[in-house]
C-alpha positions as CSV (number, residue, x, y, z in Angstrom):
1,X,2.0,-32.1,-10.2
2,X,2.2,-28.5,-11.2
3,X,-0.7,-26.3,-10.1
4,X,-1.6,-22.7,-10.7
5,X,-3.9,-20.7,-8.5
6,X,-5.1,-17.3,-9.7
7,X,-6.6,-14.5,-7.7
8,X,-7.4,-10.8,-8.0
9,X,-10.1,-10.6,-10.6
10,X,-13.3,-8.6,-10.1
11,X,-15.5,-5.7,-11.3
12,X,-14.0,-2.3,-11.8
13,X,-15.0,0.9,-13.6
14,X,-13.2,2.1,-16.7
15,X,-10.0,3.8,-15.8
16,X,-9.6,1.7,-12.7
17,X,-6.9,-0.8,-11.7
18,X,-6.7,-4.5,-10.8
19,X,-3.8,-6.7,-9.9
20,X,-3.9,-10.4,-10.8
21,X,-1.8,-12.9,-9.0
22,X,-0.9,-16.5,-9.9
23,X,0.9,-18.8,-7.4
24,X,2.6,-21.9,-8.7
25,X,3.2,-25.1,-6.8
26,X,4.8,-28.4,-7.7
27,X,7.6,-27.1,-9.9
28,X,10.8,-25.0,-9.7
29,X,9.2,-21.7,-10.5
30,X,12.4,-20.0,-11.6
31,X,12.7,-22.1,-14.8
32,X,9.1,-21.5,-15.9
33,X,8.1,-19.2,-18.7
34,X,5.0,-17.5,-17.3
35,X,2.2,-15.7,-19.2
36,X,-1.3,-14.3,-18.9
37,X,-3.9,-15.0,-21.5
38,X,-7.5,-13.8,-21.7
39,X,-10.7,-14.9,-23.4
40,X,-13.7,-12.7,-24.0
41,X,-17.1,-14.1,-24.8
42,X,-17.3,-15.3,-28.3
43,X,-13.6,-14.7,-28.9
44,X,-10.4,-16.8,-29.1
45,X,-8.0,-16.9,-26.2
46,X,-5.3,-14.4,-26.7
47,X,-1.8,-13.8,-25.1
48,X,-1.8,-10.7,-23.0
49,X,1.7,-10.7,-21.5
50,X,4.6,-13.0,-20.8
51,X,7.7,-13.1,-18.7
52,X,10.7,-15.4,-19.2
53,X,12.9,-16.9,-16.5
54,X,15.4,-14.2,-17.4
55,X,12.7,-11.6,-16.7
56,X,12.2,-10.6,-20.3
57,X,8.7,-9.1,-20.7
58,X,6.5,-8.9,-23.7
59,X,3.0,-7.5,-24.2
60,X,0.3,-7.5,-26.8
61,X,-0.1,-4.1,-28.4
62,X,-3.5,-3.3,-26.9
63,X,-2.2,-3.4,-23.3
64,X,1.3,-1.9,-23.7
65,X,1.8,1.0,-21.4
66,X,-1.2,0.0,-19.2
67,X,-0.4,-3.5,-18.0
68,X,2.8,-4.8,-16.3
69,X,3.8,-8.4,-15.7
70,X,6.2,-9.3,-13.0
71,X,7.4,-12.3,-11.1
72,X,8.6,-13.1,-7.6
73,X,10.8,-16.1,-7.7
74,X,10.8,-16.3,-3.9
75,X,7.0,-16.5,-3.5
76,X,6.6,-18.5,-6.7
77,X,4.1,-15.9,-8.0
78,X,3.5,-13.9,-11.2
79,X,1.5,-10.7,-11.1
80,X,-0.3,-8.8,-13.8
81,X,-0.8,-5.1,-12.8
82,X,-3.6,-3.7,-14.9
83,X,-4.1,0.1,-15.0
84,X,-6.4,2.4,-17.0
85,X,-8.7,-0.5,-17.6
86,X,-11.1,-0.4,-20.5
87,X,-14.4,-2.2,-21.2
88,X,-12.7,-4.1,-23.9
89,X,-10.4,-5.6,-21.3
90,X,-13.3,-7.6,-19.9
91,X,-12.5,-11.3,-20.1
92,X,-11.6,-14.4,-18.2
93,X,-7.9,-14.1,-17.5
94,X,-5.8,-17.3,-17.4
95,X,-2.4,-17.9,-15.9
96,X,-0.1,-20.1,-18.0
97,X,3.2,-21.8,-17.2
98,X,5.5,-23.5,-19.7
99,X,8.8,-25.1,-19.8
100,X,9.8,-25.9,-23.4
101,X,12.6,-28.4,-22.6
102,X,10.1,-30.7,-20.9
103,X,7.0,-29.9,-22.9
104,X,5.2,-28.7,-19.7
105,X,2.2,-26.6,-20.3
106,X,-0.2,-25.8,-17.4
107,X,-3.2,-23.5,-17.1
108,X,-4.9,-21.9,-14.1
109,X,-8.6,-22.0,-13.6
110,X,-9.2,-18.5,-14.8
111,X,-10.4,-15.3,-13.0
112,X,-13.0,-13.0,-14.3
113,X,-12.2,-9.3,-15.0
114,X,-15.2,-7.1,-15.8
115,X,-14.7,-3.4,-16.7
116,X,-17.8,-1.3,-16.7
117,X,-18.1,1.9,-18.8
């Protein structure tokens, strides 16, 4: 059974930084497409950043230049480095793992990020 465990959320002032981590167990990490989503109160869950097994990165427009996604295939971990945080980045952030060929889709439990103005 594939499991995702997130860490690194918290409270930070605007302009500050946080680093989220998501550790995967129960699967060959290197073949997984990994992503971070977020959901703010009253809003739909949105894709923030993703990274393919081939280390191709993509970002939603609002975080480009501020957030960086990376993966460590030795430690089975994906990170989201968030710099220059803004109050509108406040949300619960979810780690997501997918493998299209098997139909696998797994979510983490979520970690709260709160940015104060």
